[in-house]
Structures are given as C-alpha cells and as structure tokens.
C-alpha positions in Angstrom: 19.3 -100.9 -88.2 21.9 -100.9 -85.5 20.9 -100.3 -81.9 23.3 -99.3 -79.4 23.5 -101.7 -76.4 22.7 -98.9 -73.9 19.4 -98.0 -75.7 18.2 -101.5 -76.2 16.9 -101.8 -72.6 15.4 -98.3 -72.8 13.3 -99.2 -75.8 12.2 -102.4 -74.3 11.2 -100.7 -71.1 9.3 -98.0 -73.0 7.4 -100.7 -74.9 6.6 -102.6 -71.7 5.4 -99.4 -70.0 3.2 -98.6 -73.0 1.6 -102.0 -73.0 1.0 -101.9 -69.2 -0.5 -98.5 -69.4 -2.8 -99.5 -72.2 -4.0 -102.6 -70.4 -4.5 -100.7 -67.2 -6.7 -98.1 -69.0 -8.8 -100.8 -70.7 -9.2 -102.9 -67.5 -12.5 -102.7 -65.6 -12.4 -100.9 -62.3 -12.5 -103.2 -59.4 -16.0 -104.0 -58.2 -16.8 -103.0 -54.6 -17.2 -105.9 -52.2 -20.8 -107.0 -51.7 -22.3 -106.4 -48.4 -24.8 -109.1 -48.7 -24.1 -112.8 -48.2 -26.7 -115.4 -49.3 -26.4 -119.0 -48.0 -28.6 -121.9 -49.2 -29.1 -124.2 -46.2 -30.3 -127.8 -46.8 -31.2 -127.5 -50.5 -31.7 -131.3 -50.7 -34.9 -130.8 -48.7 -36.3 -127.8 -50.4 -40.0 -127.9 -51.3 -39.2 -127.4 -55.0 -38.1 -130.9 -56.0 -36.3 -129.5 -59.1 -33.9 -127.7 -56.8 -33.4 -130.7 -54.6 -33.4 -133.5 -57.0 -32.4 -132.2 -60.4 -29.1 -131.6 -62.1 -26.5 -129.4 -60.4 -26.4 -127.0 -63.3 -30.1 -126.1 -62.7 -29.8 -125.7 -59.0 -26.7 -123.5 -59.4 -28.4 -121.4 -62.0 -31.4 -120.8 -59.7 -29.1 -120.1 -56.7 -26.9 -117.8 -58.7 -29.9 -115.9 -60.0 -31.4 -115.5 -56.5 -28.1 -114.6 -54.9 -27.2 -112.0 -57.5 -30.6 -110.5 -57.5 -30.7 -110.2 -53.7 -27.2 -108.7 -53.6 -28.2 -106.2 -56.3 -31.4 -105.1 -54.5 -30.1 -105.2 -50.9 -26.6 -103.7 -51.2 -28.1 -100.4 -52.4 -30.3 -100.2 -49.3 -27.6 -100.9 -46.7 -25.8 -97.9 -45.2 -22.0 -97.9 -45.5 -20.4 -100.4 -43.2 -23.5 -102.4 -42.7 -23.8 -106.1 -43.9 -26.6 -108.5 -44.4 -26.6 -112.3 -44.1 -29.5 -114.2 -45.5 -29.8 -118.0 -44.9 -32.4 -119.5 -47.2 -34.0 -122.6 -45.7 -36.6 -123.4 -48.3 -37.6 -122.4 -51.9 -40.8 -123.2 -53.8 -40.7 -121.7 -57.3 -44.4 -121.2 -57.7 -45.3 -124.9 -57.5 -43.7 -125.5 -60.8 -42.2 -128.5 -59.3 -43.4 -128.7 -55.7 -43.0 -131.8 -53.4 -46.3 -130.7 -51.6 -49.8 -130.5 -52.9 -49.9 -127.2 -54.8 -52.2 -124.4 -53.5 -54.7 -122.8 -55.8 -52.5 -119.8 -56.3 -49.3 -121.4 -57.3 -47.4 -118.6 -55.6 -43.7 -118.9 -55.2 -42.3 -119.0 -51.7 -39.0 -118.3 -49.9 -38.3 -119.2 -46.3 -35.1 -117.6 -44.8 -33.6 -115.8 -41.8 -31.6 -112.6 -42.0 -29.3 -110.6 -39.8 -28.2 -107.0 -40.5 -25.0 -105.9 -38.7 -23.5 -102.4 -38.5 -19.8 -101.5 -39.0 -18.9 -102.5 -35.4 -20.5 -105.9 -35.9 -23.5 -105.2 -33.7 -26.8 -106.7 -34.8 -29.2 -104.0 -36.0 -32.0 -106.1 -37.3 -32.9 -109.8 -37.7 -35.9 -111.8 -38.7 -37.4 -115.0 -40.0 -39.4 -114.7 -43.2 -41.9 -116.9 -45.0 -42.5 -115.1 -48.2 -45.6 -116.7 -49.8 -48.3 -114.3 -51.0 -45.9 -111.6 -49.7 -46.8 -108.2 -51.0 -46.2 -104.8 -49.6 -49.0 -103.2 -51.5 -47.6 -99.7 -51.1 -44.4 -100.9 -52.9 -45.7 -103.7 -55.1 -46.6 -101.6 -58.1 -43.2 -99.8 -58.0 -41.5 -103.3 -57.7 -43.3 -104.6 -60.8 -42.6 -101.4 -62.8 -38.9 -101.3 -61.9 -38.1 -105.0 -62.0 -36.4 -106.5 -65.0 -38.9 -109.3 -66.0 -37.0 -110.6 -69.1 -36.5 -114.3 -69.6 -34.8 -114.8 -66.3 -35.1 -118.0 -64.4 -36.6 -116.3 -61.4 -38.7 -113.6 -63.1 -41.9 -114.4 -61.2 -40.1 -114.2 -57.9 -38.3 -110.9 -58.4 -41.1 -108.6 -57.5 -41.7 -110.4 -54.2 -38.0 -110.4 -53.3 -37.6 -106.7 -54.3 -40.7 -105.8 -52.2 -39.4 -107.6 -49.2 -36.0 -105.9 -49.4 -37.5 -102.5 -49.7 -40.0 -103.1 -46.8 -37.3 -104.5 -44.4 -34.2 -102.5 -45.3 -35.0 -99.1 -46.9 -35.3 -97.3 -43.5 -31.8 -98.4 -42.4 -30.1 -95.5 -44.3 -32.2 -93.0 -42.3 -30.7 -94.1 -38.9 
C-alpha cells in the first residue's frame, strides 16, 4: 500500500496520540502528598535488639510498616494544611527481642515526640509519648474492631498506635 508522504506523519501522530491517551487513562491517579512524617532516631540503641542488631531488611520492614500505618491513620485525622512530625526514639516489639528484662505483660512500647503544625507553620500541638500499656478504653474496642490484624509484622502494635492517634488528633478537625 502506498502512503502519500504528507499523510505519513499524520498517521504516526494519530497512533502516538492514541497510545498516550490509552496510557494516561490506565495510569493511576497521583497520590496526595502525605501530611505525616515519621523519623526513626537512634535505632541502633532501641530496646528491641532485633531492630538494632539484626539485618537491615528486618529493620526496614518494621520501620516501613510502622511509618505506613501511622501515615494511614494520622493523615485522615489532620485538617487540610496541617502536618505532623513524629520522631520515634525507642521501640520494643512486645519483648519479643528486648534488651531489657521483660515485664510480665510483654506489652509493646513506642517512645516518640510529635509536633502538629498548621498551614502557616505555627505549632498547634506537641508532646512526648511513652506508649506501653497505652489504652484509651473508650476507643480501644473500636480500634481492635477496625484494625487490620492480618499477618502483618506489627499486628500487635496496631491497636495501640491507632488508639493513640485517635486520642491525640481526632479533635483537630473540630478547631
């Protein structure tokens, strides 16, 4: 089949536009930027020795799970324009691998500081937390019932983190 030189570019352009349109339709929409930043400070000294002394892949798996879970739970509680910075200073995953003598309960623990800022950068709330045996009993049952407890690396810690987030951040949207 003979194609005239003047139509050759037009056909190629039409095919290119068709391919681009198809890929644009099938591409995922861009995810909104997270409003929560989670930093792990001094992990080599964490109480949980598996986090401080074991392979990097295990540490990163735990840190990724904690970070993504906190971002998921806290971003939905923050008003538009607000941001949250959490600096984790110690983790003990339920005495599964604790450097210290385990307590009778074997409860997980998280020590961290947090700062909430508004759209203009002014600090709205801050605090230091030692979440061991932490339970907001008014919210704990709801946390357990609505937390995905599948075979996740931090499944025992999720209800505690969710309860903390709700207790400390849920009222921000009302201001």
